[in-house]
N, C-alpha and C positions, 0 to 999 in steps of 0.2 A: 603849598607848601615851600617854595621860592621866597616867598616872605614869612612866611614863619625865618627860615633859615633866617633872612637876612635883620630878621629883630635881634634876634637870637646872637649876633654876630655886636650888633648896635650896644645890646647892654653888659657879653660878658668877656669880652673878647677885649680889653680896653682897661688904660691904667685906673680908670677911674674908678672899675669894679672893686678896682685890690684897693684901692685906696680906701673906697667906703667901705671896703669889712674891717681895714685895721679903721677908722675910725667909730665905727661899730664899739672894736676890739675893747681902746683907750675910754670912750663912753664909760661901758664898764668897769675898767679899772679904777675912775674916777670914781665913780660912781658910792661903787664898793667899799670904799679907802677907811669908813667909818665902823667897818665889819672886819681888817686885817686880823688883829689876833685872836680870830676865830681859830679853834682850832684846827677843821677843814673846810674845804671845797663847797664843801654841802650845806652849810652851816654859812659860807658866805653867799652860797646862791639863789640861797633860801631870802636874806636878809636884805641882797638886793634886786630880785626880780621884781616885786608889787609894790619899787619905787616910782613913784612918778614920772620924777627926773629920767629916770631910762624911756620909763615908754612913749613920753612925748617927744624928746628930741631924736630915736632913733623913730620916731615915725617919721620925720623926715628925711634921715641916712636913706633909708631903705627907701623913699617916694625916687630921692634925688638916680639912681639906678636909671629906672626907666620912667617914669611920671615923670618928665616933662618929654619925651620924646613926642611927642603929636603935636607941643608946641615950637619945637626945633622943624615940626617938617613944614611947617608952615611959616616959619621964621624964614628956611629955607627956599622956599616954593618947591620943596621937592614934594609933598604932598600929594601936585596934582599928576605930579610925573609918576609917583608911585600908585594913586590912585588907576591912571593908565594903564598899568601892567599889569594890577589888580581888580577886582572887585571892588564894594567898599565892605559889603560882609568878609573877608578875608583880610582887609586890612583891621578892622577893629575888634575878631576872633587876635586874628598875631598880638596888635598891642594889650590886648588884654588881658593875654595868657599872657606872655612873657612880662607885662611888666609884676602880676601875681607872684613867678616862679624867678625873677627875679628879686624882688624885695624878699622873697622867703630866704631864699640864697642867701643874700646882704646878711640878712638879722642870721642866721644860721652860724656861716664858717666865722663872720665876728666874733659870736659870741665864744664857739668851738674855741678861735684863737685866745679868749682870754681864760677859757677853764684851761687850756692848754696850759698855760705861762702858772695858774695860781696852783694847778697840779704839781711845781716845780719848785713849789711852796710849802705844799700841806699832803696831811698825804687826801684823799680824797673823802675819806669816811670814819672814822676811830670806834673804832670798837665801844661798844654803847654809849653811843652819842646820843645825847638827850634831844637832838633836832630829829633822831631817827622815831624815837617814842613819843612826840607829840606832832609827826607827818603822820606816826599810824593812825591818831583819832582824826588829822584832820582829814583826808583821802580815801578814797576808794584805790587809790594806787600804789597803798605800801603794800599792797603784796612784793612789792619789785624791793625791798630794800629790806636791809643794807645788801645784799647780794648784791641785786644788779640797779647799784647806783648811776653807774652811766645812761643808762637805758634812763630808769625816771630822770635825770636830769635832761634829755636829750628833746623827748618826750613837749618834755616843759618851755622848751626853746623851740621848736616845731608848732607847737602854738601858738606861740609870741609870734611866732614867725607870719604865721598864717594871718592874725591876726594883723598885723601890720601893711599885708598883700592886699586885704581889705580895703585897706582907707587908703594904700594908693593907687588901689585899680577905680574905684568911685572918684578920687584926686582926678586918674586921666579920663577918663567918662565926661568927667564937666571943661574939663583943658580944653576939648576945639569950643567951647565957648568963654571962656576967661580968656585964653589966651596973652594970660604974665605969666610969667616965668616964675615968679619968688612968689605971688600968690600961689600957685599951683603947688610949689612946693611945700606951701604948712599950709594948705588944707586938711592935711589926713590929721594931725594937735586937733584941729576944726569941728570934725569931726565925730573925733574917739570922745572929747569935750562933750558936746552935744548929744551925742548915745549915750557918755554916761548921767550926763542931766537930765536926759529923759529915764530912763532905765531906773535910776534911785529916785527921783523927784517928782517926774508926773505919773509912770503906771506902775509904780513903785515896785517893779521885780523883786526876786528874793533873790537876783544876784543880776548886779554890775554888768556891761558888757567888758571889764576887762577884766571882772574874777571869771565871768564863763569862760576860759582861755587858760586859767588855772589846774591843769595837774597837781599842782602842790595841795592845794583845798576846795574839791571839791566830794559832796557827798551823792553826786551821779554814778549809778554805772558803768565803766568804762565804757561800755558797747554808746550807751546815751550821750556819754562825754562827746563822745567822738562823731555823733550824729548829729546831737546836737552845730558842733564847730563845719558841719562837712553843711548841713542846709544855711545857716548864715551864708559863710563863704560862697554857697551857688546863688542864697540869691544878693550878696555882690556884685558875680560875679552877671551873671545878668539883666542886673541893673546900671550898671558901667558901661554892659554892651549896647545896651537900648538910648540910653544917654547919647553915646558917643557915634554909635548908625543914623541919630537923628540931629548929629550935627555935622556927619559928614556929608547927608544927604541934603543939608541945606549949605553945607559949603561950596559943594558942586555945582549949584548954584550961583551962585555970585560970583 
């Protein structure tokens, strides 16, 4: 429990975390300027959520919260000291868990800050909005609109944050082998691109990696939608833990 508390403080209680939240909000702002004349926040959000610009850059930004923690431990020679006070398994579980949570938190709060700004400029949703009618045909979550528009938007933000967290966890798992901060920082973009490539071109999946996280456009029932995301996340979590654990055990014998 002590190591988890330490990792939590390192991830959240610093200016870097606040800066990355602000960076996420700024990325959203510039990515949605092409939609600045839209009539409500929901339309602006819908227009920007599936754009590759925000997706790829925020993967890097969210990974920066705690994805480099193992590299930092190795560079500062802190890894051996931490491992002397805890087991390799505790070290791994703590790192991967905090990395996942902090990545989601950075994306979620950054996007929320941006949306709070947009609400001061536009209504959340206007009566008879065309986008609401379009969404009712695109997603099984349409029963939330327009009465629970905020809930609908926040579910999409959460799903995107989980996607960022999955890529960050895998990057963390490989960081013990690469030990290059810049390379580790950029890995989530590479993973995301490769997963898109595989899902679209090799296995010809009905939904690619990105659209699998789209609350705004899913034909799955709500229970199935979140179940798929849960299993996807669980797979990434265990894969990241296994990679990091094997690397840590090898590091102990160096």
